[in-house]
C-alpha positions as CSV (number, residue, x, y, z in Angstrom):
1,M,0.0,0.0,0.0
2,V,1.0,3.6,0.2
3,Q,4.1,4.2,2.4
4,K,5.2,7.2,4.4
5,T,7.8,8.6,2.0
6,H,8.9,12.0,0.7
7,E,7.0,11.4,-2.5
8,P,3.7,13.3,-3.1
9,L,0.6,11.1,-2.4
10,Y,-0.5,11.2,-6.0
11,I,2.8,9.7,-7.0
12,Q,2.5,7.0,-4.4
13,I,-1.0,6.1,-5.9
14,K,0.5,6.1,-9.4
15,N,3.4,3.9,-8.3
16,H,1.0,1.5,-6.4
17,I,-1.0,1.0,-9.6
18,I,2.2,0.5,-11.6
19,D,3.4,-2.1,-9.1
20,L,0.1,-3.9,-9.5
21,I,0.6,-4.0,-13.3
22,L,4.2,-5.1,-13.0
23,S,3.3,-7.9,-10.5
24,H,0.5,-9.1,-12.8
25,H,-2.2,-8.3,-10.3
26,L,-3.6,-6.0,-13.0
27,H,-3.4,-7.1,-16.7
28,E,-3.8,-5.2,-19.9
29,G,-7.5,-4.6,-20.4
30,D,-8.3,-4.9,-16.7
31,K,-10.4,-2.2,-15.0
32,I,-8.5,-0.5,-12.2
33,P,-10.4,0.1,-9.0
34,S,-12.7,3.1,-9.2
35,T,-11.8,6.4,-7.7
36,N,-14.3,5.8,-4.9
37,E,-12.8,2.4,-4.1
38,L,-9.3,3.9,-4.1
39,V,-10.5,6.7,-1.8
40,R,-11.8,4.1,0.7
41,I,-8.6,2.0,0.5
42,F,-6.1,4.8,0.8
43,K,-8.2,7.3,2.8
44,M,-7.3,10.2,0.5
45,N,-9.5,12.7,-1.3
46,H,-10.7,12.2,-4.8
47,L,-8.5,14.9,-6.3
48,T,-5.3,13.2,-5.1
49,I,-6.4,9.9,-6.5
50,M,-7.4,11.4,-9.8
51,K,-4.1,13.2,-10.1
52,G,-2.3,9.9,-9.8
53,I,-4.6,8.3,-12.4
54,N,-4.2,11.3,-14.7
55,E,-0.5,10.9,-14.6
56,L,-0.9,7.3,-15.6
57,A,-3.2,8.3,-18.5
58,N,-0.7,11.0,-19.6
59,E,2.0,8.2,-19.7
60,N,-0.3,5.9,-21.8
61,I,-0.4,3.3,-19.0
62,V,-4.2,3.5,-18.5
63,E,-7.1,4.7,-20.6
64,K,-10.2,6.5,-19.2
65,K,-13.5,5.5,-20.7
66,H,-16.1,8.1,-19.7
67,G,-18.9,6.5,-17.7
68,V,-17.2,3.1,-17.7
69,G,-14.0,3.3,-15.8
70,V,-10.2,3.3,-16.2
71,F,-8.5,0.4,-17.9
72,V,-4.9,-0.8,-18.2
73,K,-3.8,-0.1,-21.8
74,S,-2.3,-2.7,-24.1
75,G,1.5,-2.6,-23.9
76,A,1.4,-1.0,-20.5
77,H,3.3,-3.8,-18.7
78,D,6.1,-3.9,-21.3
79,A,6.4,0.0,-21.3
80,I,6.6,0.1,-17.5
81,F,9.1,-2.7,-17.4
82,E,11.4,-1.1,-20.0
83,K,11.2,2.3,-18.3
84,R,12.1,0.7,-14.9
85,R,14.9,-1.4,-16.6
86,Q,16.4,1.7,-18.0
87,A,16.1,3.5,-14.7
88,F,17.7,0.6,-12.9
89,K,20.6,0.5,-15.3
90,R,21.2,4.3,-15.0
91,E,20.6,4.7,-11.3
92,Y,22.1,1.4,-9.9
93,F,23.9,-0.8,-12.3
94,Y,26.2,1.8,-14.0
95,P,27.3,3.3,-10.6
96,C,27.8,-0.2,-9.2
97,M,29.9,-1.2,-12.2
98,Q,31.9,2.0,-11.9
99,E,32.7,1.2,-8.3
100,A,33.6,-2.4,-9.2
101,S,36.0,-1.0,-11.8
102,R,37.6,1.4,-9.2
103,L,38.0,-1.6,-6.9
104,G,39.5,-3.7,-9.7
105,L,36.8,-6.4,-9.3
106,S,36.8,-8.9,-12.2
107,K,33.8,-10.3,-14.0
108,R,34.5,-13.6,-12.3
109,T,34.4,-11.9,-8.8
110,L,31.2,-10.1,-9.7
111,K,29.6,-13.3,-10.9
112,H,30.6,-15.0,-7.7
113,M,29.0,-12.1,-5.7
114,I,25.8,-12.5,-7.7
115,D,25.8,-16.2,-7.0
116,E,26.3,-15.6,-3.3
117,Y,23.4,-13.1,-3.3
118,E,21.1,-15.6,-5.0
119,E,22.1,-18.4,-2.5
120,D,21.2,-16.0,0.4
121,Q,17.7,-15.3,-1.0
């Protein structure tokens, strides 16, 4: 659900819906919960909820059908995944690899570290 973070509430709503799509709890063509349902769930006002939904509509993740509801658009999952993958690469992977290079870590050592991580999970 929505966490206490520095992000504005409407961004938290947007990210919650994105996470539902990425985790396959919402699929392309699925109707997202109504504004009233989201208000009840998150205890926020309609304007905050709608701002988050409007952001998703502006990013072509959802489609509003007047009088019917808001639906996950075709291609939304793949678009979200690619955007997150690029952000991960830019924000985490490249800096990690730069630090590994500064430390002189080999590919073999990095692979071993990844294997250790997977064993610990």
